[in-house]
C-alpha positions in Angstrom: -5.0 25.0 -14.6 -5.3 26.3 -10.8 -9.1 25.5 -10.8 -8.7 22.2 -12.5 -5.9 21.5 -9.8 -8.4 22.3 -7.0 -11.1 20.4 -8.4 -8.6 17.2 -8.9 -7.5 17.5 -5.5 -10.9 17.7 -4.0 -12.1 14.6 -6.3 -8.7 12.8 -4.9 -9.7 13.6 -1.4 -13.1 12.4 -1.7 -11.8 9.2 -3.2 -9.3 8.8 -0.7 -11.9 9.1 2.3 -14.1 6.6 0.6 -10.9 4.3 0.3 -10.1 4.6 4.0 -13.8 4.0 5.1 -14.5 0.9 2.8 -11.1 -0.7 1.5 -9.0 -2.9 3.7 -5.6 -2.9 2.6 -4.1 -6.1 3.5 -1.0 -6.4 6.0 0.7 -8.4 3.6 0.9 -7.3 0.0 4.0 -6.6 -2.5 5.6 -3.7 -0.8 4.1 -4.0 2.6 6.6 -3.2 5.3 9.6 -2.7 3.0 13.5 -2.3 4.3 13.9 0.3 1.3 10.9 2.9 1.3 11.1 3.7 -2.5 11.4 0.1 -3.8 8.6 -0.8 -1.5 6.4 2.1 -2.3 6.8 1.4 -5.9 5.7 -2.5 -5.3 2.9 -1.2 -3.2 1.4 1.2 -5.9 2.0 -0.9 -8.5 -0.1 -3.8 -6.4 -2.8 -1.3 -5.5 -3.4 -0.2 -9.3 -3.4 -4.0 -10.3 -5.0 -6.0 -7.4 -6.2 -3.6 -5.1 -10.1 -2.7 -4.7 -11.3 -0.8 -7.3 -11.6 2.5 -5.5 -8.1 2.0 -4.4 -7.1 1.3 -7.7 -8.6 4.5 -9.1 -7.4 6.5 -6.2 -3.4 5.4 -6.9 -4.0 6.0 -10.6 -5.3 9.5 -10.0 -2.7 10.2 -7.4 0.0 9.6 -10.1 -1.9 11.6 -12.6 -2.1 14.4 -10.4 1.5 14.5 -9.5 1.9 15.0 -13.1 -0.5 17.5 -13.5 0.7 19.7 -10.6 4.1 19.7 -11.6 2.6 21.0 -15.1 0.8 23.6 -13.5 3.7 25.0 -11.7 5.7 25.2 -14.6 3.0 26.9 -16.3 2.3 29.3 -13.4 6.2 30.4 -13.6 6.5 30.5 -17.2 3.6 33.1 -17.0 5.8 35.4 -15.3 3.8 36.0 -11.9 6.2 35.2 -9.2 3.6 34.9 -6.3 1.2 32.8 -8.6 4.3 30.6 -9.3 5.6 30.7 -5.7 2.0 29.4 -4.5 1.5 27.0 -7.1 4.9 25.5 -6.6 4.3 25.1 -2.5 0.7 23.6 -3.5 2.3 21.0 -6.0 4.8 20.3 -3.0 2.1 19.9 -0.4 0.1 17.2 -3.1 3.4 15.5 -3.7 3.8 15.1 0.0 0.4 13.8 0.3 1.3 11.1 -2.2 4.4 10.0 -0.4 2.0 9.7 2.5 -0.3 8.0 0.7 2.5 5.2 0.0 3.5 5.1 3.5 0.1 4.4 4.4 0.1 1.3 1.8 3.5 0.3 2.9 2.8 0.7 6.7 -0.7 1.3 7.5 -0.3 3.9 10.1 -3.2 6.0 10.7 -0.9 9.0 11.0 -0.3 8.8 7.3 -3.9 9.6 6.6 -4.3 12.4 8.7 -1.2 14.1 7.0 -2.6 13.2 3.8 -5.8 15.2 4.5 -4.0 17.9 6.1 -1.8 18.2 3.2 -4.6 18.1 0.5 -6.4 21.2 2.6 -3.0 23.1 2.5 -2.9 22.8 -1.3 -6.2 23.6 -2.0 -5.6 26.8 0.1 -2.5 27.3 -1.9 -4.2 27.1 -5.1 -6.9 29.3 -3.9 -4.6 31.8 -2.9 -2.9 31.8 -6.4 -6.2 31.9 -7.9 -7.1 35.3 -5.9 -3.8 36.4 -7.0 -4.5 36.2 -10.5 -7.7 37.9 -9.9 -6.1 40.9 -8.1 -3.5 41.2 -10.9 -6.1 41.5 -13.9 
């Protein structure tokens, strides 16, 4: 699961780069510039999946699936009884989820800093998952 998480984060990051370079998100769409972040973000993500460019729709859909997957990976790592692997998996999952929240922030407010944060959090998640994989190899 850890290797799959790394690969999925890499695919998601690659899609995110393509979206960042080639997709223009309109300044005014459902959820843009919300008064309530969470309600606006739900509208933004729903709009992106249903009406956004194909790359954006795939990126948003994979992001939601990835959030579910990383939670499952963390739970699985914790149940395996290896505390360090579980801890690194939880931290990686939090980085992935943080990247997702910054993705919705980008949809909502179009601030470039959100893109930078997304990329840094994705790299941090990959580092955490790689560390967990190494710990699994050392423990074997």
